[in-house]
C-alpha positions as CSV (number, residue, x, y, z in Angstrom):
1,M,0.0,0.0,0.0
2,T,1.3,3.4,-0.9
3,Y,0.6,6.4,1.4
4,Y,-0.2,9.8,0.1
5,S,2.8,12.0,-0.4
6,M,1.0,15.2,0.4
7,M,0.2,15.3,4.0
8,P,-1.6,17.8,6.3
9,T,0.6,19.4,9.0
10,P,1.0,17.0,11.9
11,P,-0.7,18.1,15.1
12,V,1.0,18.8,18.3
13,L,-0.3,16.6,21.2
14,T,0.3,16.7,24.9
15,Y,1.6,13.9,27.0
16,A,-1.8,13.7,28.7
17,E,-3.7,13.4,25.3
18,L,-1.4,10.7,24.1
19,N,-1.5,8.8,27.3
20,S,-5.3,8.9,27.5
21,R,-6.0,6.8,24.4
22,P,-2.8,6.0,22.5
23,H,-4.0,3.2,20.2
24,Q,-7.0,5.2,19.1
25,I,-4.9,8.3,18.4
26,F,-2.3,6.4,16.4
27,A,-5.1,4.7,14.3
28,E,-6.8,8.0,13.7
29,Y,-3.7,9.7,12.2
30,R,-1.5,6.9,10.9
31,A,-3.0,6.6,7.4
32,N,-2.9,10.3,6.6
33,M,0.4,11.4,8.2
34,P,3.7,9.7,9.0
35,F,4.2,11.3,12.5
36,L,2.8,13.4,15.2
37,K,4.6,16.1,17.2
38,R,4.6,15.9,21.0
39,E,4.5,19.0,23.3
40,D,8.2,18.5,24.1
41,G,9.1,18.9,20.4
42,A,9.7,15.1,19.7
43,Y,8.4,13.6,16.5
44,L,6.4,10.4,17.1
45,L,6.7,8.2,14.0
46,L,3.6,6.0,13.5
47,R,4.1,3.7,10.5
48,G,5.6,0.2,10.6
49,E,7.8,0.8,7.6
50,D,9.3,4.0,9.0
51,V,9.8,2.6,12.5
52,Q,11.6,-0.4,11.1
53,R,13.8,1.7,8.9
54,F,14.8,4.5,11.3
55,V,15.7,2.2,14.2
56,K,19.0,1.6,12.5
57,D,19.1,4.3,9.8
58,P,22.6,6.0,9.8
59,R,20.8,9.4,9.8
60,T,19.8,8.7,13.4
61,K,21.5,7.6,16.6
62,Q,20.4,6.6,20.0
63,I,19.4,9.5,22.2
64,E,22.0,10.1,24.9
65,T,21.1,12.9,27.4
66,E,18.9,15.0,25.0
67,Y,15.6,13.6,26.4
68,L,16.6,14.4,30.0
69,S,17.6,18.0,28.9
70,A,14.3,18.4,27.2
71,R,12.6,17.4,30.5
72,G,14.7,19.8,32.6
73,I,17.1,17.2,34.1
74,T,20.6,18.7,33.5
75,S,22.5,17.3,36.6
76,G,22.2,14.8,39.4
77,P,22.1,11.0,39.8
78,I,19.7,10.3,36.9
79,L,21.8,12.2,34.4
80,E,25.0,10.5,35.8
81,F,23.4,7.1,35.4
82,L,22.0,7.5,31.9
83,S,25.0,9.4,30.5
84,K,27.3,6.6,31.4
85,S,25.0,3.7,30.5
86,M,25.3,1.5,27.4
87,L,21.5,2.0,27.0
88,F,22.0,5.6,26.0
89,S,25.3,5.7,24.1
90,N,26.5,5.3,20.6
91,G,29.4,4.0,18.4
92,D,32.6,2.9,20.0
93,V,31.5,4.1,23.4
94,H,28.4,1.9,23.2
95,R,30.3,-1.2,22.1
96,R,32.9,-0.7,24.8
97,R,30.2,-0.5,27.5
98,R,28.1,-3.4,26.1
99,Q,30.7,-5.9,25.2
100,P,31.6,-7.1,28.8
101,M,27.9,-8.0,29.3
102,T,27.2,-9.8,26.0
103,K,28.4,-13.3,26.8
104,C,26.3,-13.4,29.9
105,F,23.2,-13.2,27.8
106,S,23.9,-15.4,24.8
107,F,21.0,-17.4,23.5
108,R,22.7,-20.7,24.3
109,M,23.4,-19.7,27.9
110,M,19.9,-18.3,28.4
111,E,18.2,-21.5,27.0
112,A,20.0,-23.5,29.6
113,L,18.1,-21.5,32.3
114,R,14.7,-22.4,30.9
115,P,14.0,-25.3,33.4
116,K,15.0,-23.1,36.3
117,V,12.7,-20.3,35.2
118,R,9.8,-22.8,34.7
119,A,10.4,-24.2,38.2
120,L,10.5,-20.7,39.7
121,A,7.2,-19.8,38.0
122,G,5.6,-23.0,39.3
123,N,6.9,-22.4,42.8
124,L,5.6,-18.9,42.9
125,L,2.1,-20.1,41.8
126,S,2.1,-22.8,44.5
127,K,3.1,-20.3,47.1
128,H,0.8,-17.4,46.2
129,L,-2.3,-18.6,44.4
130,R,-5.0,-18.5,47.0
131,E,-8.8,-18.6,47.0
132,D,-8.9,-14.8,47.2
133,G,-6.6,-14.5,44.3
134,L,-2.9,-14.1,43.2
135,K,-1.5,-10.6,42.9
136,L,-0.2,-11.3,39.4
137,R,2.1,-8.2,39.1
138,D,3.7,-8.2,42.5
139,E,3.6,-11.8,43.6
140,F,4.4,-13.5,40.2
141,A,5.4,-11.3,37.3
142,A,7.8,-9.1,39.3
143,Q,9.5,-12.0,41.0
144,I,10.4,-14.1,37.9
145,P,12.7,-11.6,36.2
146,A,14.1,-10.2,39.5
147,I,15.0,-13.5,41.0
148,T,16.4,-14.8,37.6
149,I,18.6,-11.7,37.0
150,A,19.9,-12.0,40.6
151,A,20.8,-15.6,40.0
152,I,22.5,-14.9,36.7
153,L,24.6,-12.0,38.1
154,G,25.3,-13.5,41.5
155,I,23.2,-11.1,43.6
156,P,22.0,-12.5,46.9
157,A,18.4,-13.6,46.8
158,S,17.8,-11.6,50.0
159,D,18.5,-8.4,48.0
160,V,15.8,-8.9,45.4
161,Q,13.1,-7.0,47.2
162,H,15.5,-4.1,47.9
163,F,16.9,-3.6,44.4
164,T,13.5,-4.2,42.6
165,A,11.9,-1.4,44.7
166,L,14.7,0.9,43.6
167,V,14.5,-0.2,40.0
168,Y,10.8,0.6,39.7
169,Q,11.5,4.1,40.9
170,V,14.5,4.6,38.7
171,S,12.8,3.2,35.6
172,R,10.0,5.8,35.9
173,V,12.3,8.3,34.1
174,L,11.9,6.1,31.0
175,T,8.1,6.3,31.1
176,T,5.8,9.2,30.1
177,S,3.9,9.4,33.3
178,W,6.2,11.5,35.6
179,T,6.2,15.2,36.2
180,D,8.6,17.7,37.7
181,Q,7.3,16.9,41.1
182,D,8.4,13.3,40.8
183,V,12.0,14.1,40.1
184,P,13.3,14.4,43.7
185,E,12.0,10.9,44.5
186,M,13.4,9.4,41.3
187,E,16.8,11.1,42.0
188,A,16.9,9.8,45.5
189,A,16.1,6.2,44.3
190,T,18.7,6.5,41.6
191,A,21.4,7.6,44.0
192,I,20.7,4.6,46.3
193,F,20.6,2.2,43.4
194,I,24.0,3.4,42.1
195,S,25.4,3.1,45.7
196,Y,24.0,-0.5,45.8
197,C,25.8,-1.4,42.6
198,E,29.0,0.2,43.8
199,E,28.8,-1.9,46.9
200,L,28.3,-5.1,44.9
201,I,31.4,-4.4,42.8
202,A,33.5,-3.4,45.8
203,E,32.5,-6.5,47.6
204,R,33.4,-8.8,44.7
205,R,36.6,-7.0,44.1
206,K,37.5,-7.7,47.8
207,S,36.1,-11.2,48.0
208,P,35.5,-12.8,44.5
209,N,33.0,-15.6,44.1
210,D,32.2,-18.0,41.3
211,D,29.6,-15.7,39.7
212,F,29.2,-13.2,36.9
213,I,29.8,-10.1,38.9
214,S,33.2,-11.4,40.1
215,E,34.2,-12.3,36.6
216,Y,33.0,-9.0,35.3
217,V,35.0,-7.0,37.9
218,A,38.1,-9.0,37.1
219,N,37.7,-8.4,33.4
220,V,37.0,-4.7,33.9
221,D,40.1,-4.3,36.1
222,R,42.3,-6.4,33.7
223,E,41.2,-4.7,30.4
224,G,41.0,-1.2,31.8
225,E,38.5,0.0,29.1
226,L,35.8,1.1,31.5
227,S,36.2,3.9,34.1
228,P,35.1,2.9,37.6
229,S,31.8,4.8,37.3
230,E,31.1,3.2,33.8
231,A,31.7,-0.2,35.3
232,V,29.0,0.5,37.9
233,M,26.5,2.0,35.5
234,Q,26.7,-1.1,33.1
235,L,25.9,-3.4,36.0
236,A,23.0,-1.0,37.0
237,S,21.8,-1.0,33.4
238,V,21.6,-4.8,33.2
239,I,19.7,-5.0,36.6
240,L,17.3,-2.4,35.4
241,G,16.8,-3.8,32.0
242,G,16.3,-7.3,33.4
243,T,13.4,-6.5,35.7
244,D,10.8,-3.9,34.9
245,T,9.9,-4.4,31.3
246,T,9.4,-8.2,31.6
247,R,7.3,-7.7,34.7
248,A,4.9,-5.6,32.7
249,A,4.9,-8.0,29.7
250,I,4.0,-11.0,31.9
251,V,1.0,-9.1,33.3
252,I,-0.1,-7.9,29.9
253,Q,0.1,-11.3,28.2
254,T,-1.8,-13.0,31.1
255,G,-4.5,-10.3,31.1
256,L,-4.9,-10.5,27.3
257,L,-5.0,-14.3,27.2
258,L,-7.3,-14.9,30.2
259,G,-9.6,-12.4,28.7
260,Q,-10.1,-14.6,25.7
261,S,-11.4,-18.0,26.8
262,D,-11.2,-19.6,23.4
263,I,-7.5,-18.7,23.0
264,W,-6.7,-19.8,26.6
265,L,-8.4,-23.2,25.9
266,R,-6.4,-23.7,22.7
267,L,-3.2,-23.0,24.6
268,K,-4.1,-25.5,27.3
269,E,-4.6,-28.1,24.6
270,D,-1.5,-27.4,22.6
271,R,1.6,-25.9,24.3
272,R,3.3,-25.4,20.9
273,L,1.1,-22.3,20.6
274,I,2.9,-20.6,23.5
275,V,5.5,-19.1,21.3
276,P,3.1,-17.4,18.8
277,A,0.8,-16.4,21.7
278,V,3.7,-14.6,23.5
279,A,4.7,-12.9,20.2
280,E,1.1,-11.8,19.5
281,C,0.7,-10.3,23.0
282,L,3.9,-8.4,22.5
283,R,2.6,-7.1,19.2
284,L,-0.9,-6.2,20.4
285,E,0.1,-4.5,23.7
286,P,3.8,-4.0,24.0
287,A,5.3,-3.3,27.5
288,V,7.8,-0.9,25.8
289,G,5.9,1.5,23.6
290,S,8.7,3.2,21.6
291,I,12.3,3.3,20.7
292,P,14.1,6.7,21.0
293,R,16.4,8.1,18.4
294,L,18.0,11.5,17.5
295,A,18.1,12.8,13.9
296,V,21.8,13.6,13.1
297,E,20.8,15.2,9.8
298,D,17.6,16.5,8.2
299,I,15.2,13.7,7.4
300,E,12.4,13.8,4.8
301,I,9.4,11.6,5.3
302,A,6.4,11.8,2.9
303,G,7.0,15.4,2.0
304,H,7.8,16.6,5.6
305,V,11.3,17.5,6.8
306,I,12.3,16.5,10.4
307,P,15.2,18.9,11.3
308,R,18.6,17.7,12.4
309,G,18.8,17.5,16.2
310,S,15.2,16.5,16.6
311,M,14.1,13.7,18.9
312,L,12.4,10.8,17.2
313,I,10.1,8.6,19.1
314,L,9.7,5.4,17.0
315,S,6.3,4.2,18.1
316,T,6.4,0.4,18.3
317,M,2.9,0.6,19.7
318,S,1.7,2.2,16.5
319,A,3.9,0.2,14.1
320,L,2.8,-3.1,15.5
321,R,-0.8,-2.2,14.7
322,D,-0.1,-0.8,11.3
323,P,-2.5,-2.6,8.9
324,C,0.0,-2.2,6.1
325,V,2.3,-4.6,8.0
326,F,-0.2,-6.6,10.1
327,P,-3.6,-7.2,8.4
328,E,-6.5,-6.9,10.8
329,P,-4.1,-5.5,13.4
330,D,-6.6,-5.3,16.3
331,V,-7.4,-9.0,16.1
332,F,-5.5,-11.5,18.2
333,S,-4.3,-14.3,15.9
334,L,-2.1,-17.3,16.7
335,E,-1.7,-17.9,13.0
336,R,-0.3,-14.5,12.2
337,N,2.9,-14.4,10.1
338,R,5.6,-13.0,12.3
339,P,9.2,-11.8,11.7
340,R,12.1,-13.9,13.0
341,W,13.1,-11.0,15.3
342,H,10.3,-9.4,17.1
343,P,10.3,-5.6,16.4
344,V,9.6,-4.8,20.1
345,Y,13.2,-5.6,21.0
346,G,14.6,-3.1,18.6
347,D,17.2,-3.7,15.9
348,G,20.8,-3.1,15.0
349,E,23.5,-2.7,17.5
350,H,21.0,-1.5,20.1
351,R,18.8,-4.6,19.9
352,C,17.8,-5.6,23.5
353,L,20.7,-7.4,25.1
354,G,18.3,-9.5,27.2
355,Q,15.9,-10.6,24.4
356,A,16.6,-14.3,24.8
357,L,16.1,-14.2,28.6
358,A,12.9,-12.1,28.3
359,Q,11.5,-14.6,25.8
360,I,12.2,-17.5,28.1
361,E,10.7,-15.8,31.1
362,L,7.5,-14.8,29.1
363,E,7.1,-18.3,27.7
364,E,7.7,-20.2,30.9
365,A,5.5,-17.8,33.0
366,L,2.7,-18.6,30.6
367,G,3.5,-22.3,30.6
368,A,3.3,-22.4,34.4
369,L,-0.1,-20.7,34.4
370,L,-1.4,-23.1,31.8
371,D,-0.1,-26.1,33.8
372,C,-1.9,-24.9,36.9
373,M,-4.2,-27.6,38.2
374,Q,-7.0,-25.1,38.9
375,E,-8.8,-23.2,36.2
376,L,-8.0,-19.5,36.4
377,R,-10.0,-16.3,35.9
378,L,-9.4,-12.6,36.1
379,G,-10.7,-10.8,39.1
380,D,-13.1,-7.9,39.0
381,A,-10.6,-5.5,37.5
382,S,-9.5,-5.9,33.9
383,L,-6.1,-5.4,32.4
384,R,-5.0,-1.7,32.6
385,V,-2.0,-0.6,30.7
386,S,-1.1,3.1,30.4
387,G,1.5,5.2,28.6
388,H,2.1,5.9,24.9
389,A,6.0,5.6,24.8
390,G,8.9,4.3,26.7
391,I,8.3,1.8,29.5
392,R,4.5,1.5,30.0
393,N,2.8,1.1,33.3
394,V,0.6,-1.8,34.3
395,D,-1.8,-1.9,37.2
396,E,-2.0,-4.8,39.6
397,L,-4.2,-7.7,38.3
398,I,-5.8,-10.3,40.4
399,V,-5.9,-13.9,39.1
400,S,-8.2,-16.3,41.0
401,P,-9.1,-20.0,40.8
402,A,-12.3,-20.3,38.8
């Protein structure tokens, strides 16, 4: 399908407008214009073809600190964290920061963890599923990625509750739901989180164990390619990336699937459908709504010019419901053709480092729920997901025995 080359001027929308009904707004505008503008000056790209192209187009780069500056954060712990993280860096700096972490998250090593993740999910259900219901987000979905990343890195299990509470505060800066009044609380949590990671590294440097952090510290000290603060921030980045987004995705997929009894029954009858079910949930309601980029030169899209230096918000939420890419995009289909690499994880050198782990956690969480001896149902409240970009927010969801 070819879009019109002559487009009306894209409207400027507020955060509140976009957060109130993102899917509806994207669907209203997508066919007639390639992007919207946001009140902070960012260009929100809507179409699947454009999002796929610009996620690794050489005319763009990963946003570094520009987003924080646009929101008024020009100093402090949040800026220190993101400015030294592999998540928000480019080129040789990004590769130097990411490389020490890559072997820890290889597909082969992650696949070996699958039985442990399944056992963990089953144990959590046995422990927390009661007659009055399971708190799906806090008692199940939050625990799976947090306990797993702690085990991979060698973080004491007793620390899980502490670091996850901090991560959920820190990660708010990557959402669209915070205001200036929230900054002091987020700054305080970020400072404590950084100190926690500093203590982990200092402890392993003093008393090495047979774990990833000890090996990481030894390699950092031997190679000398990361500054002391960079070493801390990469560890912090992995802990953050390995918890919050998967928590939301588990809640979302469970809410979507339990809300469709016919689909749930098919999954119970055929576990081979778990993989396409997880992929379709990620498409229909992604936990991460967008991918940020910065235009490093003027970019023309469908007759409009996005000026150099502009922030691009590549809307995966919109792209994954673009009917030019996904026919009948609002319909949940287990038979849908899907790309080998799910677009929700990004592409190019910034593709999500923890993709393999996230996939295993999502699949095994769903498998454990399907294997539950009791039939399950949603409580009185339905699935509630908010936010139009970045990490999206999910409300608690109660799952009860039917």
